[in-house]
C-alpha positions in Angstrom: 7.2 21.7 -9.2 5.6 20.0 -6.3 4.8 16.3 -6.7 2.8 14.0 -4.4 3.6 10.3 -4.8 1.3 7.9 -3.0 2.8 4.4 -2.2 6.1 6.2 -2.6 8.1 3.5 -0.8 7.1 0.8 -3.3 8.9 -0.1 -6.4 7.3 2.3 -8.9 6.7 5.0 -6.2 10.3 5.0 -5.0 11.6 5.3 -8.6 9.2 8.1 -9.3 10.2 9.9 -6.1 13.9 9.5 -6.9 13.3 10.7 -10.5 11.7 14.0 -9.5 14.0 14.6 -6.6 17.0 14.4 -8.9 15.3 17.0 -11.1 15.2 19.4 -8.1 11.5 19.2 -7.6 9.8 19.2 -4.2 8.5 15.6 -3.6 6.0 14.4 -1.0 5.8 10.7 -0.4 2.8 9.1 1.3 3.0 5.5 2.3 1.6 3.4 5.2 4.5 0.8 5.0 2.2 -2.2 5.1 3.6 -4.1 2.1 5.7 -6.5 4.3 2.7 -7.4 6.5 0.5 -7.9 3.4 2.7 -10.7 2.2 3.7 -12.1 5.6 7.4 -10.9 5.2 9.3 -10.6 8.5 12.1 -8.3 7.1 12.2 -4.8 5.8 11.0 -4.2 2.2 9.3 -0.8 1.7 11.0 0.3 4.9 14.3 0.0 2.9 13.0 2.3 0.2 11.5 4.7 2.8 14.9 5.1 4.3 16.6 5.3 0.9 14.4 8.2 -0.1 15.2 10.1 3.1 18.7 10.8 1.8 17.1 13.3 -0.6 16.7 16.7 1.2 13.8 17.7 -1.2 11.7 14.5 -0.4 9.3 14.7 2.5 8.2 11.3 3.7 4.8 11.1 5.4 3.5 7.9 6.9 -0.2 7.7 6.1 -2.9 5.8 4.4 -4.6 6.7 1.1 -8.0 5.6 2.6 -7.7 8.5 5.2 -8.9 11.9 4.1 -6.9 13.5 6.8 -3.6 11.8 5.6 -4.1 12.6 1.9 -4.9 16.2 2.7 -1.9 16.5 4.9 0.3 15.2 2.1 -1.3 17.6 -0.5 -0.7 20.5 1.9 -1.5 23.8 0.3 -1.4 22.2 -3.2 0.7 20.3 -5.6 1.3 20.3 -9.4 1.1 16.6 -9.9 -0.1 13.4 -8.2 1.3 10.0 -9.1 -1.0 7.5 -7.5 1.0 4.2 -7.1 -0.4 3.1 -3.8 -2.3 -0.2 -3.9 -2.8 -3.7 -2.8 -0.8 -5.4 -5.6 -1.3 -9.1 -5.1 -3.9 -11.3 -7.0 -3.8 -14.2 -4.5 -4.1 -11.5 -1.6 -7.2 -10.1 -3.3 -8.8 -13.5 -3.3 -8.0 -14.1 0.4 -9.0 -10.6 1.6 -11.4 -9.0 -1.0 -12.7 -6.3 1.4 -9.2 -5.0 2.2 -8.3 -5.2 -1.5 -11.3 -3.1 -2.4 -10.8 -0.6 0.3 -7.2 0.1 -0.7 -7.5 -0.1 -4.5 -11.0 1.3 -5.1 -11.9 3.5 -2.2 -8.3 4.6 -1.7 -8.2 5.9 -5.3 -11.5 7.7 -5.0 -10.2 9.4 -1.8 -7.1 10.5 -3.5 -9.0 11.9 -6.5 -11.5 13.7 -4.3 -9.0 15.3 -2.0 -6.9 16.4 -5.0 -10.0 17.9 -6.7 -10.7 19.9 -3.6 -7.1 21.1 -2.9 -5.3 21.0 -6.3 -8.0 20.7 -9.1 -5.4 21.7 -11.8 -2.9 19.1 -10.8 -2.0 16.4 -13.3 -3.0 13.0 -11.8 -1.4 9.7 -12.9 -3.1 6.5 -12.0 -1.2 3.2 -12.0 -3.6 0.7 -13.4 -2.9 -2.8 -14.6 -3.4 -5.3 -17.5 -5.5 -7.3 -15.1 -8.4 -5.0 -15.8 -8.8 -6.9 -19.1 -9.3 -10.1 -17.1 -9.8 -13.3 -19.1 -10.7 -11.4 -22.3 -7.0 -11.5 -23.0 -7.2 -15.4 -23.1 -9.6 -15.1 -26.0 -6.7 -14.2 -28.3 -5.7 -17.4 -30.1 -2.2 -18.8 -29.1 0.4 -20.9 -30.8 2.4 -23.3 -28.6 6.2 -23.2 -29.2 8.9 -25.1 -27.4 9.5 -22.5 -24.7 6.7 -20.0 -25.1 3.2 -19.3 -26.3 2.8 -16.6 -28.9 -0.3 -14.6 -30.1 -1.7 -15.9 -33.4 -2.3 -12.9 -35.7 -1.7 -10.3 -33.1 1.4 -8.5 -31.8 0.1 -7.1 -28.5 -2.9 -5.9 -26.6 -4.0 -2.4 -27.4 -6.4 0.1 -25.6 -9.5 -1.3 -27.5 -9.4 -4.6 -25.6 -12.7 -5.0 -23.6 -12.7 -4.9 -19.8 -16.2 -6.3 -19.3 -18.1 -9.6 -19.7 -15.3 -11.7 -18.2 -13.6 -12.9 -15.0 -11.0 -10.6 -13.5 -10.1 -11.7 -9.9 -11.0 -9.2 -7.1 -7.7 -7.4 -7.7 -8.6 -6.9 -11.4 -12.0 -5.6 -10.4 -10.7 -3.2 -7.6 -8.0 -1.8 -9.9 -10.6 -1.3 -12.7 -12.8 0.7 -10.3 -9.9 3.1 -9.7 -9.1 3.1 -13.4 -12.7 4.2 -14.3 -12.9 6.7 -11.5 -9.7 8.4 -12.7 -11.2 8.6 -16.2 -14.4 10.0 -14.9 -12.8 12.7 -12.8 -11.4 14.0 -16.1 -14.8 13.8 -17.9 -17.1 15.2 -15.2 -14.8 17.5 -13.2 -12.4 18.6 -15.9 -9.3 17.3 -14.1 -6.1 16.4 -16.0 -5.7 12.6 -15.6 -3.9 9.7 -17.2 -4.4 6.0 -16.7 -1.5 3.8 -17.4 -2.5 0.1 -17.7 0.8 -1.5 -16.8 2.3 -4.8 -17.7 5.1 -6.5 -15.8 7.1 -3.7 -14.0 10.5 -4.5 -12.4 13.7 -2.9 -11.2 16.1 -2.4 -8.3 14.6 -2.0 -4.9 11.9 -4.5 -5.7 11.1 -7.0 -2.9 9.5 -9.8 -4.8 7.3 -12.6 -3.3 5.7 -15.6 -4.9 2.3 -13.8 -4.8 3.6 -10.6 -6.4 6.7 -9.2 -8.0 7.8 -12.5 -9.7 10.8 -11.0 -11.6 12.5 -10.0 -8.3 11.3 -13.2 -6.7 13.0 -15.4 -9.3 16.2 -13.5 -8.9 16.2 -13.8 -5.1 15.3 -17.5 -5.3 18.1 -18.2 -7.8 20.8 -16.4 -5.8 19.8 -17.8 -2.4 18.9 -21.4 -3.5 15.2 -21.1 -2.8 12.7 -23.2 -4.7 10.5 -21.6 -7.4 7.0 -22.8 -8.1 5.8 -22.3 -11.7 2.0 -22.4 -11.9 1.4 -23.9 -15.4 4.0 -25.1 -17.9 6.4 -22.1 -17.9 5.6 -21.1 -21.4 3.4 -18.1 -20.3 4.8 -14.8 -21.6 5.0 -11.2 -20.3 6.5 -8.1 -21.6 8.8 -6.5 -19.0 9.3 -2.8 -18.4 12.0 -1.4 -16.2 10.6 1.0 -13.6 12.8 3.9 -14.6 11.4 3.7 -18.2 7.8 3.7 -16.8 8.5 6.9 -14.8 9.8 8.7 -17.9 6.4 8.0 -19.5 4.5 9.5 -16.5 6.6 12.6 -16.7 6.0 13.0 -20.4 2.3 13.1 -19.7 2.7 15.5 -16.8 4.9 17.8 -18.9 2.5 17.7 -21.9 -0.6 19.7 -22.5 -2.8 16.6 -22.8 -6.0 16.7 -20.7 -7.1 13.1 -20.4 -5.4 10.0 -21.7 -5.4 6.2 -21.2 -2.4 4.1 -22.3 -1.4 0.5 -22.2 2.3 0.4 -21.3 4.9 -2.3 -20.9 8.2 -3.4 -22.4 6.4 -4.2 -25.7 7.1 -6.9 -28.2 10.9 -6.5 -28.0 11.1 -7.1 -24.3 9.1 -10.3 -23.8 10.1 -13.4 -21.9 8.4 -16.6 -21.1 9.1 -17.9 -17.5 11.3 -20.6 -19.0 13.2 -18.1 -21.1 13.6 -15.8 -18.1 15.1 -18.5 -16.0 17.6 -19.2 -18.8 18.7 -15.6 -18.9 18.9 -15.5 -15.1 21.1 -18.6 -15.0 23.4 -17.4 -17.7 23.9 -14.1 -15.7 24.4 -15.7 -12.2 26.0 -19.0 -13.2 23.7 -20.7 -10.8 20.9 -23.3 -11.5 17.4 -22.5 -10.3 15.3 -25.0 -8.2 12.0 -25.2 -10.1 8.9 -27.2 -9.5 5.6 -27.1 -11.4 2.1 -26.9 -10.1 -1.4 -26.4 -11.7 -2.5 -23.3 -13.4 -3.9 -20.5 -11.2 -7.4 -19.2 -11.9 -7.4 -16.1 -14.2 -3.7 -16.2 -14.8 -3.3 -14.9 -18.3 -1.1 -17.3 -20.4 0.2 -14.4 -22.5 0.2 -10.7 -22.0 2.1 -8.5 -24.4 1.5 -4.7 -24.6 0.9 -3.0 -27.9 2.8 0.2 -27.0 2.2 2.1 -30.3 -0.3 4.6 -28.8 1.9 5.6 -25.9 5.0 5.8 -28.0 3.3 8.1 -30.5 1.4 10.3 -28.2 4.2 10.9 -25.7 7.2 10.4 -27.9 8.3 7.7 -25.6 10.2 4.4 -26.0 12.0 1.9 -23.7 15.7 2.5 -23.1 16.6 -0.4 -20.8 16.3 -3.9 -22.3 15.5 -7.0 -20.3 19.0 -8.4 -19.9 20.4 -5.1 -18.7 17.5 -4.7 -16.3 17.9 -8.2 -14.9 21.7 -7.6 -14.5 20.9 -4.4 -12.5 18.5 -6.2 -10.3 20.9 -9.1 -9.6 23.6 -6.7 -8.6 21.3 -4.9 -6.2 20.1 -8.1 -4.6 23.7 -9.2 -4.1 24.5 -5.9 -2.5 21.5 -6.2 -0.1 21.7 -9.9 0.7 20.8 -9.4 4.4 17.2 -8.8 3.3 16.9 -12.1 1.4 19.2 -14.8 2.8 
């Protein structure tokens, strides 16, 4: 099988590339390596993953941009069996600062990938990495109960696929990702392509270069290990369900290997893998033996207080479930950061 992975040097993309390479598939990775510059980082981040993937003889790395028809067609070559579209501008604050660039990457870039794939490999399975941010502030309409260290949903376990995406604020990031989300669904409806949208919760794992603006799990680990201050926007009781990248990629593959034509799934760690920020810091400190420097600031606009995925649909449809729990995942990430301290200290 030939698999194209856009944004293949990012967290999710690099895990997908590694997964398929280890299964002896031909993997093409397309990435423009601009993540560090997006977040003003002066050290290698995606460049590390880019070089890591080069050790696999069956991975071909192409430097290019999903907004370029020429670059995407070059990556598709004579055709592929699957496209996993992970490339994107991933930061909410970044989207507020630069909405034009956010739109061009997330919305137009997705349309370009879909259209190029339709022309060259119309029978390929296409996976789109969407986000829970497409639901915007509608999530905050779920009543909450305030506990000592977390908020919990009142009368609801998690957010399912019936949650509305309209009539609410999203942030530019949420809007641009929703555009790509809808186009991916539409290409299945109008052109008969095989597509699957995964609306993802908090994804984390090794080879994640976290910043305050994006990738908070890795950022908290890095800050704890290297005595950097963390700012919590709000009271720290906000909750997310955490999903290890390796588990996410297994779900992608289960769709690709299935005979399903068009699907949309909410995916995350689910109810069993939730943490508030305060609880996460407690776990982190127990694993590292180090205290975390924490300060608090005002809530950020459109920052969901609680997001927990209802994973029942994806579990049933794809016979999928999580395998790596939060504490094991955090421990793996801690070990990886320690082994690569030159990128963080």
